[in-house]
N, C-alpha and C positions, 0 to 999 in steps of 0.2 A: 367609775366610767359614769354611773348615772349622775353624779353630781357635777362633774364638769358640763354632761350634754345639757344639764338643766339650766346651768348657768349660762352657757351660750345661747342657750333656746330664748331665754330671757331677755337677751340682749339682740335678737335678730331684727334686724332694719328690714321691714317689709318692704317691697318696692310693688307697686301696681303699674299695671298699665291698662290701654284702654279697653282690653281683651281680656282679662285678668279673670272673668268668667265664662270664656270661650274655650271649652276642652279641646277644640281642634287646634287650638295655638297652644297648648301645654297644658300643665296640671293646674287646675283652678285655684282662685285664692280660697275658696270655700274648702275646697278638699285638702289641701296645704295646712289650713288652719286646724282643721279636725287631727291630720296626723301630726303637728306638730306639737299639739296641744297633749295627744297622747303619749308621746315621746317623753314630753318636760314630767307630765303628771301621771304615773299608773304605770305604765311600760316598764318591766325589769328585764334587763339585759343579763344580770346576774344569772336567773334560771334559764335562760336559753344559751347562756354561755356555758353551765355545768352541764346542759344535754349534749351539747357540741361536743365539749370534752370527753363525754363518756364513750365517743365512737373508738373503734380499735385504730390509733393513731399510731404510724411508724414512721420515721424519719430514713431514708434510704440514700446510701452516697453513689449517685449517679455520675459516672466522669470526672469533671471536675467542678461537681456542684452536688448539694443534698435536695432531696425530692421528699417534700411529707406526703404521705398518703393515708387514706380510711384502707386499713388491711382486713377484710371481713373473711375469715375462711370457712369453708365449709367443714362439717365432722367427716366427711368422706374426703379421703387425701387423695383420689384418684379423680373429683370433680371438675367439669370444665372451667376454666378461668374466664373473666371478663374483664374488660377495663373499661370504666365509665369516665368521661371528656367531658368536663363542663364548658360553658364559654362566659361571655359578659352581656349585661354586668352581674352575672351572678357568682357563683363559689359551689363548694360541693355539695352545699345545701341543697341544689337541683336534685340531687339524686337520693335525699333522706328517705323519703319514703317509697322507693323501689329498694333499699336496703332490707328490709324485712321480708321481701318478695323472692329474696334470691338467695336463701340459705342453703340450696342445692348447689351452690357456684361457688368459687374462690371469685371474690371480689376486690378490686384495687380501683381506688377512685383517688387519684391525684389531684392535689392542691396544685393547679400549673402554676408556674413560676410569674410573678408579679401580681398574683391574685389572693385574695384573703386566705388565711393561715399558711401561706408559704413562707418560707425564708426569706428575709430583706432583699430585695433586688437592688443592687446598687450600680450595675455598670450596664452599658448598652450592648444590643445585639440578640437579645430575647426573642429572637423570631420563632413562627410556628415551626420552622424546620429544625431548630434549634431544640425546641420543647419534644419535636417528635424525637430526636434522639435521644433526650436527658430521658423520656417515658422508656423507650426500648433498654437503655441501659439500666434502670431502677428495676425494670421488671426480668432482665437477667439476673440482677443481683438477689433479687427475690427467688430464683429458681424456676422461672415460669419462662420456656422455650415456644409455646404455642396458646394462643390465644384469640378472644373475639373483641374487638374495641368497638365500643358505642359511643355515640356522643353526636352534637350539634353545634352551631354558631363555630364560635374558634375553636371547641372541642371536636367538631365534625372534619375541619381542618386538619387539626393535627392528625385524626385518625385516617385522613386520605395517604397524608405523607409518609404515616408511620408504615400502612400497607405498600405503599409505593416502594419505601427502603428496607422494609423486611417481609416481602413476601413468603418467605420459608416460616416466619413467626405468627402472622397474622392471619389465623385460620377463616374469617370472615368479619365482616362490616355490617354494622346496624347504626345507620344516619338518619337523620331528621331533616337535612337538608344539603342541597350538594355544595362545595366549596364555593362563593361567590365569586373567587377569584378566576374562575373558570371562564367567565362572562367577558373579560376583558381578552382574552386571546383567541376564542374559537371565532371561525369565519363563520356568520349565520346561512351562507350559501350553501354551508355543508350539513345544516341542519333539516329535519324534520319542519315542515310549516307549522305546528303548533309549537315545537321547540323555539324557530324563531321568532314567534309570535311572544314569546316567554321572553325573551330578552329586551323586546319593547318594552313588556311591562315592568320588567326590572330596572329597565333604565327609567323609567317614570316613578318608580319607589325611590332610586336614588336622586332625584331631582325634588322629589318633595318630601323624602323623611329623612335621606341621608347626610344632612348636615352636619351630625353629631358625629360621622366617620370621618368628614373635613377637616373638623375640627381637633380632634383625638389625634388622627394621623399625621397632622402638619403643626400644630402648637400644642403637644401636649404638656411643656410647661407652665403656659399660660394658665391650660384651665385647672390644671394641677391645684394650682394655688387658688384659685376660685373654687373649687370645690372642697380641698380638702382644709381649707380654713373653715368652712361655715358649715353646719351640719343642717340649716334649710337649704342650701344652695346644692348639697350632695343626694339630700333625701329627693328634691325636685329632679335632680339630673337621672337618678336609678327609677324612682317611682315612675316616673312617665313611661319608661321603657317596660318595665314589668308589668304595667296596667295595660298598655295598649298593645302589646306583642301577646297578651294571653287571653283565654276566655274569660267571660263575666265571671265575676267572681271566684277567681284563681288564687286570691290571697287575701287573709284578713288582716286588718290595720296592725297587728302584733306581729304578723308572719313579713310583710311590708318593711316593718321597721327592724327587724332581726336582719333579714338580707340587708339593709342599708347599713347597719351599726356594724355589721361584719367588715365594711369596708371601713367606717369609720375609726374602728378600734385598731385593726390592723394599719391605717394609714397606707392602704394600697390603692387608693383611685388612680393616682398618676400613673405608679406601674402597672396596672393593669391595663393600660394604654400602648403598651411596648409592640403587643401583636398587630396592631395598627399601625405604627411608627415603623417598624421592621420590614424589608422587603420580604414577597413569598414566592418560593418556587413550587410547581406542582406538576406531579406527574401528568404525561398527556393523558395518558389511560391507566387504571387499575384493574386488573383481572380477578382481583379477590371477589368472593361472593358475597353478594351486600344485599341486604334488606333496607328498603328506604320506607321510612313511615312518613307518611302527609298527614298534618293535623291543619285542620281550616282555618284559625286565628293564627297560625303562624305569619309572619311579616311577607314572604313573597314564596309558596310554595310550587316546586317545579313540576312540570308534566314529566312522565315516565320517557317519552322520547329524549327529553333534552338530559336526560341524567343517565342516559342510556351512551350518551356520546362519550360519557367519563367513566362510567363506572359500569360493572358487571352486574347488573339489575337481576336478581332471581325472583325478590318480592317487591311490590309493590302496594303497599297498603294505604289507602284511604279511609281516616278515620272521622266520626260523627262531629266529634267535638276535640277541644284543645288546642293548645297555640303553641310558642316560641319554647316555653319552659314543659314539654309535654312528660317528662319525666315526674315533676312533680304536680302537674296538671292530671294526667291518666295514668297512674303510674301502672293499671293492670293493663292496660292497651300496652302502655310503653314496654313493659315485663315481656308481653308475651310475642311481641316481635322481637325481644332481643334473645329469646328462646329459639326462636325460628332461626336466628341467624347462628346461634350454637349449633342447633342441627346440622345446616348447612357447612358449617366447617369441620361438622365430624367430631 
């Protein structure tokens, strides 16, 4: 793999723009040059691949498909069960730093269909609703009938749907954001003033930062070719989000390259768009006890009043640091809030 990457990187056709050093217009030429140089000379994917391979992986038959999961068992057979759901543009690696902190729980971390480390996705229809059903089936196959679900981004949306579909199984939720699709169906007149104001801020964010959503949801084939055939293009697309959505110094260059390489070697950048393409159906309201963790550098943190319109918020925790990839950036804070959700679920 390293030889292929190096050969392709050596043939990178660099494209400059009048804004190539303006970080507000995307990753800068200087920063990209540094990353590509490291990727081609010095970065060792094999070392990281071996570490990832040492996770306790398991393939579970779930309905009509297979789900690959990290299944970390506690030595206590009666320990609580937690399910950790990642988002985009990441993978199960989002939770690598919290796994050692959860030894007193049974932990299941699915590689969501279409994302790195999951079985190949070859057919349409892999919506977040279908993923929620697959996760539920897999947990049933593992013998877990009651669990706490934690996640953000795509994983947070799957968590909400899973709780709505299976209130008897999901004891509690721990989320880092509210499913963004709620904003398209709620009547602002029914919301508290600060919640209605949040909708305006959210709409502004979509206008200035949401171009990637429009492209991934409407023209996935076009984008998949552009990114799947170019290591430099893939790195630019993903690293921009990893860095702009996280707190300062959240990732070293090698950590960025590992998260990007996970997409490259699995060929999943195109299939990771499935949850953007396929339609979403959300419950109107979820009564499952919920802990909502707010990290200041996340893309659009919701006020409590907005979250309460859709969720049974029992704890709303505002943290002083961290961003969109909180489980990676602030593992102790994330684990503390998750543990509170487990307590709520009994």
